C-alpha positions as CSV (number, residue, x, y, z in Angstrom):
1,M,6.4,-11.6,24.8
2,C,7.5,-12.9,21.5
3,A,6.2,-16.4,22.4
4,A,2.8,-14.8,23.2
5,M,2.8,-13.1,19.8
6,L,3.6,-16.3,18.0
7,T,1.0,-18.2,19.9
8,L,-1.7,-15.7,19.0
9,E,-0.5,-15.6,15.4
10,A,-0.8,-19.4,15.2
11,I,-4.5,-19.1,16.2
12,I,-5.1,-16.5,13.5
13,L,-3.2,-18.5,10.9
14,A,-5.2,-21.6,11.7
15,L,-8.5,-19.7,11.5
16,A,-7.4,-18.4,8.1
17,I,-7.7,-21.9,6.6
18,P,-11.5,-22.0,6.4
19,V,-11.5,-18.4,5.0
20,M,-9.1,-19.4,2.3
21,I,-11.3,-22.3,1.3
22,S,-14.8,-21.0,1.6
23,V,-14.4,-17.2,1.0
24,E,-11.4,-17.0,-1.4
25,G,-11.8,-20.3,-3.2
26,V,-8.3,-21.5,-2.6
27,D,-7.6,-25.2,-3.2
28,K,-8.4,-27.1,0.0
29,S,-5.0,-28.9,0.1
30,L,-3.1,-25.7,-0.5
31,A,-5.0,-23.8,2.2
32,I,-4.5,-26.6,4.7
33,A,-0.8,-26.9,3.9
34,V,0.0,-23.2,4.1
35,G,-2.1,-22.3,7.1
36,S,-1.4,-25.3,9.2
37,S,2.4,-25.4,8.5
38,L,2.7,-21.7,9.4
39,A,0.6,-22.2,12.5
40,V,2.6,-25.2,13.7
41,L,5.8,-23.4,12.9
42,C,4.7,-20.5,15.1
43,I,4.1,-22.9,18.0
44,L,7.4,-24.7,17.6
45,T,9.3,-21.5,17.3
46,A,7.6,-20.1,20.4
47,A,8.9,-23.1,22.3
48,M,12.4,-22.6,20.9
49,L,12.8,-18.9,21.7
50,R,15.6,-19.7,24.2
51,K,17.9,-20.2,21.2
52,P,19.0,-17.1,19.4
53,W,18.4,-18.5,15.9
54,A,14.7,-19.0,16.7
55,Y,14.2,-15.3,16.5
56,F,15.4,-15.3,12.9
57,L,12.8,-18.0,12.3
58,G,10.2,-15.8,13.9
59,H,11.1,-13.0,11.5
60,A,10.7,-15.4,8.6
61,I,7.3,-16.5,9.9
62,Q,6.2,-12.9,9.7
63,L,7.2,-12.7,6.1
64,G,5.3,-15.9,5.5
65,A,2.2,-14.5,7.1
66,I,2.4,-11.4,5.0
67,A,2.9,-13.5,1.9
68,M,-0.4,-15.3,2.7
69,G,-1.9,-12.1,1.4
70,F,-1.5,-13.5,-2.1
71,L,-4.0,-16.2,-1.2
72,V,-6.2,-14.1,1.1
73,P,-5.8,-10.3,0.5
74,I,-6.7,-9.3,4.0
75,M,-3.7,-11.3,5.2
76,F,-1.5,-8.5,3.8
77,F,-2.9,-6.3,6.6
78,I,-3.2,-8.9,9.3
79,G,0.3,-10.2,8.5
80,A,1.7,-6.7,8.7
81,M,-0.1,-6.1,12.0
82,F,1.4,-9.2,13.5
83,A,4.9,-8.3,12.1
84,A,4.6,-4.9,13.8
85,L,3.6,-6.6,17.1
86,W,6.4,-9.2,16.7
87,L,8.9,-6.4,16.1
88,G,7.6,-4.4,19.1
89,A,7.9,-7.5,21.3
90,F,11.3,-8.3,20.0
91,I,12.7,-4.8,20.6
92,L,11.0,-4.5,24.0
93,G,12.3,-7.9,25.0
94,R,15.9,-6.9,24.1
95,R,15.6,-3.7,26.1
96,I,14.3,-5.6,29.1
97,E,17.2,-8.1,28.9
98,A,19.7,-5.3,28.6
99,D,18.2,-3.6,31.6
100,K,18.3,-6.8,33.6
101,A,22.0,-7.3,32.7
102,A,22.8,-3.7,33.7
103,W,21.0,-4.1,37.1
104,A,22.8,-7.4,37.7
105,A,26.1,-5.8,36.9
106,E,25.4,-2.9,39.3
107,S,24.4,-5.1,42.2
108,E,27.6,-7.1,42.0
């Protein structure tokens, strides 16, 4: 679930690049650097979620998405929305893993 959230977030972050440039007047190189680096980081992190440290990177990405609000004010809201979705997926995923472990322990 967390990988799906990061993948969807990567799409939104990439789509924020033209908004930063044309609507908000952010410098083109800054908009491309910020938007594309966060989007690529989302995809790479989604691929590495088998490692425990990747979840901490996912948390940091959420902070970065919210911080994009300083460039595009609506990103404060969109970033917070994705942070809430990420947190929900993270918590639900942990519960599912705990339940699987409990069921495996009971069946042994």
